[in-house]
N, C-alpha and C positions, 0 to 999 in steps of 0.2 A: 428057345425051340429052333432047331436048324432045319434047313431045306424047305422053305415055303413052297407050297404047291403051285403058285402062280408064276414061278420062274422056270426057265428051261433047264433041263438036266445038266447041261454043260456049265451053268453058272451056279447051280444049287450048292455044291460042296463049299463054295466060298462065301455064302451068305449066312448071316446070323440075324436073329430077331431080337428087338429090344423095345423100349418105350420112349416116346416123345413126352417130356414132362415139363411142367411149369409150376413153380411154387408147390412142389410135392403133389401135384395133381396130374394124373395121366391124361394126356390129350389124344394120343393115338398110338397104335403099334407101328413100328417101323422095321424095315429090313436094312441091314448094313452090309455093303460090299466089302468083304474082308481081304480080297486079293486084287492084284493088278488086273487079272483077267476078268474078274467079276465087275470091276469098275468099267472096263472097256465095253463089256457086253451090256451092262446096265439094264434098262427096261426094253431094249430093242426086241421087237417081235411080239410083245405082249399086247393083246387086244384090250384087256380091261385091267387097269391098275387098281388093285385093292389096297395095297400097302405102299406108303412112300418109301423111297430108297435113299439112304444116307450114303454119300460118297465122300471119303476122306482119305488121302488128300484129293482135291479136285480143284483145278484152276478155271475150267470152263466146261460147258456141256453143249451138245448138239442134239438135233432130233432126226438125223438121217437114219432111216430104217424103222422109225417109230410109227405105230399105227394110231397114235393119239397125240394131241398136243400135250405139253408139259407145263406145269407151274413150278418154277424153280425158286427156291429160297436160298440166298447166300447168307452164310452164318460166319460171324467173326470168331476169334479165339476165345471170347468170353461166352460164346453160345447165344449171342444176340443176332436176330435177323437184321441185316443191314440193307438188303435189297430183295425185292420180289419181281420176278420177270416171267411173263407168259411166252412160251415158245411154240410156234406153229410147227406142224410136221415138216420134216426135211429141210430144216433151216439151221444156220449158225446164229448165235446170239447177236 
């Protein structure tokens, strides 16, 4: 499904929706930022985050302009979570 309703219109065209899975079990739905612009905009300005946002490629994230703190999962090339970090609003990691 394209164009999740919880994202701003300027980033909607570059988002797609998929599934976060483990051992053939669906854990959650996710949105994926498909363009450079969508990755730059990210979740900025969203008051309530209903769906996680997958950013690839992505070397680092910040929370400037965010209305809520973020829980960030860093994933290696094998799809394994290697680090979890909680970021407060308006901060660099």
